[in-house]
ZAMARGU-4260 file (C-alpha; in steps of 0.2 Angstrom, whole numbers, plus 5000, padded with zeros to 4 digits):
<rodrens>
0) 5660/6042/5261 | 5662/6023/5265 | 5677/6023/5253 | 5685/6037/5261 | 5684/6028/5278
5) 5691/6012/5271 | 5706/6022/5263 | 5709/6031/5280 | 5710/6014/5289 | 5722/6008/5276
10) 5733/6023/5278 | 5732/6021/5297 | 5737/6003/5296 | 5751/6006/5284 | 5758/6020/5296
15) 5756/6008/5311 | 5765/5994/5301 | 5779/6005/5297 | 5783/6010/5315 | 5782/5992/5320
20) 5794/5988/5307 | 5807/5999/5315 | 5803/5995/5333 | 5801/5976/5330 | 5817/5974/5320
25) 5829/5959/5322 | 5838/5969/5335 | 5824/5969/5348 | 5821/5950/5345 | 5839/5946/5348
30) 5839/5958/5363 | 5824/5949/5371 | 5832/5932/5368 | 5850/5937/5372 | 5845/5946/5389
35) 5835/5930/5394 | 5850/5919/5391 | 5862/5932/5399 | 5852/5932/5415 | 5849/5914/5415
40) 5868/5910/5415 | 5871/5924/5428 | 5858/5917/5440 | 5864/5899/5437 | 5847/5895/5430
45) 5837/5902/5445 | 5821/5897/5436 | 5825/5879/5438 | 5835/5879/5454 | 5822/5888/5465
50) 5806/5880/5457 | 5801/5873/5474 | 5804/5889/5483 | 5793/5898/5471 | 5779/5887/5476
55) 5782/5889/5495 | 5782/5908/5493 | 5766/5908/5484 | 5757/5898/5498 | 5765/5908/5512
60) 5762/5926/5507 | 5755/5941/5518 | 5748/5958/5515 | 5749/5974/5524 | 5740/5991/5524
65) 5754/5997/5512 | 5756/5982/5501 | 5747/5967/5494 | 5752/5948/5497 | 5764/5939/5485
70) 5750/5929/5478 | 5739/5945/5475 | 5754/5953/5467 | 5756/5937/5456 | 5737/5938/5452
75) 5739/5956/5447 | 5754/5953/5436 | 5746/5937/5429 | 5731/5947/5425 | 5743/5958/5414
80) 5752/5942/5407 | 5737/5931/5404 | 5726/5940/5392 | 5723/5941/5373 | 5740/5936/5370
85) 5737/5918/5377 | 5722/5915/5365 | 5723/5927/5351 | 5741/5930/5351 | 5745/5912/5350
90) 5733/5910/5335 | 5742/5925/5327 | 5759/5917/5330 | 5754/5901/5321 | 5744/5910/5308
95) 5759/5921/5302 | 5774/5911/5309 | 5768/5893/5307 | 5767/5880/5321 | 5786/5882/5324
100) 5783/5900/5331 | 5776/5891/5347 | 5793/5883/5350 | 5801/5900/5350 | 5787/5906/5362
105) 5793/5892/5374 | 5811/5897/5372 | 5808/5916/5376 | 5797/5910/5391 | 5810/5899/5398
110) 5824/5911/5397 | 5813/5926/5400 | 5809/5919/5418 | 5826/5924/5423 | 5823/5941/5416
115) 5807/5942/5426 | 5817/5938/5441 | 5829/5952/5438 | 5817/5966/5434 | 5805/5961/5449
120) 5819/5960/5462 | 5825/5977/5456 | 5807/5984/5458 | 5807/5977/5476 | 5824/5984/5480
125) 5820/6001/5475 | 5802/6003/5479 | 5795/6018/5488 | 5779/6022/5499 | 5767/6035/5492
130) 5751/6039/5501 | 5752/6024/5512 | 5754/6012/5497 | 5770/6004/5489 | 5775/6010/5472
135) 5789/6005/5461 | 5794/5998/5444 | 5807/6002/5430 | 5806/6021/5432 | 5810/6020/5450
140) 5825/6007/5448 | 5831/6016/5433 | 5832/6033/5442 | 5840/6025/5458 | 5851/6012/5452
145) 5857/6020/5435 | 5856/6038/5442 | 5848/6043/5425 | 5832/6053/5429 | 5829/6057/5410
150) 5829/6039/5405 | 5817/6035/5420 | 5806/6048/5413 | 5807/6042/5396 | 5801/6025/5402
155) 5787/6032/5413 | 5780/6042/5398 | 5782/6027/5386 | 5773/6016/5399 | 5759/6028/5402
160) 5756/6029/5383 | 5758/6010/5380 | 5747/6004/5395 | 5735/6019/5396 | 5731/6020/5377
165) 5739/6008/5365 | 5738/5991/5374 | 5720/5992/5381 | 5714/5993/5363 | 5721/5975/5360
170) 5713/5967/5375 | 5696/5976/5372 | 5696/5972/5353 | 5699/5954/5356 | 5684/5954/5368
175) 5673/5963/5355 | 5678/5951/5341 | 5675/5935/5351 | 5657/5942/5357 | 5654/5947/5338
180) 5657/5929/5333 | 5644/5923/5346 | 5631/5936/5340 | 5635/5937/5322 | 5618/5942/5317
185) 5616/5956/5329 | 5615/5969/5316 | 5625/5985/5314 | 5624/6004/5315 | 5633/6018/5306
190) 5644/6029/5318 | 5657/6043/5318 | 5671/6029/5318 | 5663/6018/5305 | 5650/6004/5304
195) 5649/5995/5321 | 5640/5979/5325 | 5627/5981/5340 | 5637/5966/5348 | 5653/5976/5349
200) 5644/5992/5354 | 5635/5984/5368 | 5650/5975/5373 | 5661/5991/5373 | 5648/6000/5384
205) 5647/5986/5397 | 5666/5984/5398 | 5669/6003/5400 | 5656/6004/5414 | 5663/5989/5424
210) 5681/5995/5421 | 5676/6012/5428 | 5668/6004/5444 | 5684/5994/5448 | 5698/6007/5444
215) 5690/6020/5454 | 5691/6008/5469 | 5711/6008/5469 | 5724/5994/5469 | 5716/5984/5484
220) 5700/5982/5473 | 5710/5977/5458 | 5720/5965/5468 | 5704/5957/5476 | 5696/5956/5459
225) 5711/5948/5450 | 5715/5936/5463 | 5698/5928/5461 | 5695/5929/5443 | 5713/5925/5436
230) 5716/5908/5444 | 5698/5902/5441 | 5697/5906/5423 | 5715/5900/5420 | 5711/5883/5427
235) 5694/5882/5418 | 5702/5886/5402 | 5716/5874/5404 | 5704/5861/5409 | 5694/5863/5393
240) 5710/5862/5383 | 5715/5846/5392 | 5698/5838/5388 | 5700/5843/5370 | 5718/5837/5369
245) 5713/5820/5378 | 5699/5817/5366 | 5712/5819/5352 | 5727/5811/5362 | 5733/5801/5347
250) 5737/5817/5338 | 5747/5825/5352 | 5764/5817/5348 | 5762/5823/5329 | 5757/5840/5335
255) 5772/5841/5346 | 5784/5835/5333 | 5776/5848/5321 | 5780/5862/5333 | 5798/5856/5335
260) 5801/5852/5317 | 5794/5868/5310 | 5804/5878/5323 | 5820/5874/5313 | 5813/5871/5295
265) 5799/5883/5296 | 5786/5883/5282 | 5784/5902/5284 | 5803/5905/5285 | 5815/5906/5299
270) 5813/5924/5301 | 5794/5923/5302 | 5794/5908/5315 | 5807/5916/5327 | 5800/5934/5324
275) 5782/5930/5328 | 5786/5918/5341 | 5797/5930/5351 | 5785/5945/5347 | 5770/5935/5354
280) 5780/5927/5367 | 5785/5944/5374 | 5768/5951/5372 | 5761/5936/5381 | 5772/5933/5396
285) 5779/5951/5397 | 5796/5946/5403 | 5808/5960/5400 | 5794/5972/5395 | 5793/5981/5412
290) 5775/5978/5416 | 5777/5964/5429 | 5789/5974/5441 | 5775/5986/5445 | 5765/5973/5453
295) 5780/5965/5461 | 5785/5982/5469 | 5767/5982/5477 | 5770/5966/5487 | 5773/5965/5505
300) 5789/5953/5507 | 5803/5950/5519 | 5816/5950/5505 | 5816/5957/5487 | 5822/5941/5480
305) 5806/5932/5486 | 5795/5942/5474 | 5807/5941/5460 | 5805/5922/5462 | 5786/5923/5462
310) 5786/5934/5446 | 5798/5922/5438 | 5785/5908/5441 | 5771/5918/5433 | 5780/5917/5416
315) 5779/5898/5417 | 5760/5899/5421 | 5757/5911/5406 | 5767/5903/5392 | 5771/5885/5396
320) 5753/5882/5403 | 5740/5893/5395 | 5749/5897/5379 | 5754/5879/5376 | 5736/5874/5379
325) 5729/5885/5366 | 5743/5880/5354 | 5740/5861/5356 | 5721/5864/5354 | 5723/5874/5338
330) 5736/5862/5330 | 5727/5846/5335 | 5710/5851/5328 | 5718/5859/5313 | 5708/5875/5315
335) 5722/5886/5308 | 5729/5894/5292 | 5747/5899/5289 | 5749/5915/5279 | 5762/5917/5266
340) 5767/5932/5255 | 5752/5944/5251 | 5735/5935/5251 | 5743/5918/5248 | 5741/5903/5261
345) 5755/5891/5265 | 5742/5881/5274 | 5724/5883/5273 | 5713/5872/5284 | 5699/5885/5288
350) 5690/5899/5278 | 5701/5912/5271 | 5691/5926/5279 | 5695/5919/5297 | 5706/5933/5304
355) 5723/5925/5311 | 5726/5940/5323 | 5709/5937/5332 | 5702/5923/5343 | 5694/5914/5329
360) 5706/5900/5328 | 5704/5896/5346 | 5685/5897/5345 | 5684/5885/5331 | 5696/5873/5340
365) 5684/5872/5355 | 5669/5873/5344 | 5675/5857/5335 | 5673/5847/5351 | 5660/5856/5360
370) 5648/5861/5347 | 5637/5876/5351 | 5648/5880/5367 | 5665/5883/5360 | 5663/5901/5354
375) 5653/5907/5369 | 5666/5899/5381 | 5681/5907/5372 | 5672/5923/5372 | 5669/5922/5391
380) 5687/5917/5394 | 5693/5931/5384 | 5682/5943/5393 | 5689/5939/5410 | 5707/5937/5404
385) 5707/5953/5393 | 5697/5963/5406 | 5709/5959/5420 | 5723/5963/5409 | 5716/5980/5406
390) 5714/5982/5425 | 5733/5978/5426 | 5737/5991/5413 | 5728/6004/5423 | 5738/6000/5438
395) 5754/6001/5429 | 5750/6017/5420 | 5744/6024/5437 | 5761/6019/5445 | 5770/6029/5432
400) 5759/6044/5435 | 5763/6044/5453 | 5782/6043/5448 | 5780/6059/5438 | 5770/6067/5452
405) 5785/6065/5463 | 5793/6080/5453 | 5777/6088/5445 | 5761/6090/5454 | 5748/6088/5440
410) 5731/6091/5446 | 5718/6078/5440 | 5732/6067/5432 | 5725/6051/5439 | 5707/6055/5434
415) 5713/6060/5417 | 5721/6043/5415 | 5705/6034/5420 | 5695/6044/5407 | 5709/6040/5394
420) 5710/6021/5397 | 5691/6020/5397 | 5690/6029/5380 | 5704/6018/5373 | 5695/6003/5379
425) 5679/6008/5370 | 5688/6012/5354 | 5698/5996/5354 | 5682/5986/5356 | 5674/5992/5340
430) 5689/5994/5329 | 5698/5982/5317 | 5709/5969/5324 | 5724/5972/5314 | 5725/5991/5319
435) 5723/5986/5337 | 5736/5973/5338 | 5748/5985/5328 | 5746/5998/5341 | 5748/5986/5355
440) 5765/5980/5347 | 5771/5997/5347 | 5768/5999/5365 | 5776/5982/5370 | 5791/5986/5359
445) 5794/6003/5366 | 5794/5997/5384 | 5804/5982/5380 | 5818/5992/5372 | 5819/6004/5387
450) 5817/5992/5401 | 5829/5978/5394 | 5843/5990/5390 | 5840/5998/5408 | 5842/5982/5418
455) 5857/5977/5408 | 5866/5993/5412 | 5860/5992/5430 | 5868/5975/5431 | 5885/5981/5424
460) 5884/5996/5436 | 5880/5987/5453 | 5871/5970/5451 | 5858/5973/5464 | 5846/5959/5459
465) 5861/5946/5458 | 5867/5952/5475 | 5850/5950/5483 | 5848/5933/5476 | 5865/5927/5483
470) 5860/5935/5500 | 5843/5926/5500 | 5851/5909/5495 | 5864/5911/5509 | 5850/5914/5522
475) 5841/5899/5514 | 5857/5888/5517 | 5859/5895/5535 | 5841/5890/5538 | 5834/5906/5545
480) 5817/5907/5552 | 5814/5925/5546 | 5822/5933/5531 | 5830/5950/5531 | 5837/5962/5519
485) 5850/5975/5523 | 5855/5985/5507 | 5869/5995/5515 | 5877/5979/5522 | 5877/5972/5504
490) 5883/5987/5496 | 5867/5992/5487 | 5864/6011/5487 | 5848/6021/5486 | 5837/6007/5493
495) 5829/6019/5505 | 5813/6009/5509 | 5824/5994/5515 | 5836/6006/5524 | 5822/6014/5533
500) 5814/5997/5537 | 5831/5990/5544 | 5833/6006/5555 | 5815/6005/5562 | 5819/5986/5566
505) 5835/5991/5575 | 5826/6005/5585 | 5812/5993/5590 | 5825/5981/5596 | 5834/5994/5606
510) 5818/6000/5614 | 5813/5983/5619 | 5829/5979/5627
</rodrens>
């Protein structure tokens, strides 16, 4: 019986790997990097020029009955960006692509910040109000700016599948693996889905119960939870990382040079370094994937470009801060292996049974300095990072359910989504890491293909995000006290939310006079 189950898992893994081979071909890697470079040039390096404005906007945000503040939107999107990818994803990039993969994660983050601006500004421009709440995202701007409802539906369905089923398995699996490392002697039990450790079983149950409590509370509860947890845990994690790096400061230059050197003469091969760096970079910072725009659309702002800038900043926080902290910890402490062909190792610093696609490299790095504390701390950090990411996934999937409900009224669709994401979370917690990550990569890849092609087509059709940026920078130059956005004046069509806001403002001014 056990042999049959092992064979089934092998077949599933082979099937998942085959699909990933098609989705994550060189074409998608070039598309991610190319789109980032393309929009960086077109925005004249907006991620650099407007850096100080990003800070100002974060500190001066406001909320309303309909929408959340810019900071809350940043927290929700960061809860999606800062997750398993920052801890386990970086480990996997190093484990399969070598230290040079980290460099390519930096590259995709830097250029991806401009992509994040474009997709998030688009989301704000074309957002709508449903049931007293702001809704938006790629499906909305694809329909309104491209005029292709079938393509918008394709993205919505792919996103519901990815964020409602496939991606939660990665986050919950990472939590389960980290907890299992802490309670390695917890014992196990035979279940219908195989032998499961009690540590994973109890963890899965606890996560699902907590998840249910929060997601049944709506976007406001999700925003309130994430705006507290995400900044606190990110700062705590970075602080621990800085302590470890400081205690090994003499090795930092060598670690940095190893990353740079291996990026261009990679030990694992150029294809592996770039491929794993871009794949895990996109998974981590989600620039171009189409997840961030959903939170961006929910924000209450005076001008669409404002939230685009805030979301661009989130890419910096995710990859250049949190991912870099993880990478330097692992490389400085030498707690990693680099896999070659088959079962061979190019570099082997730790035991061969340490899984590269899990959080173990990171746990060993922290444990090497904080003995007895490292594994529990990383497990705790992962719990909060990954859990808030699952919350963000639910919010994104729900947004796309609402998009579909504009056309088809499906009774109980939102409740069904809650049940499915809770089931996927439980399943992911107790299953093998390789399968979970493979499923997650399929979800990320599908969304990235559809969204990046969409925003490129939209650019060539009407350039709404670029037009919004120029308008915002003109108002900056003019020193206005309150920013305004008039889409009709700028030649942007179908931005009905902003058209109605401008009309209400004009009517109010007339009545007051």
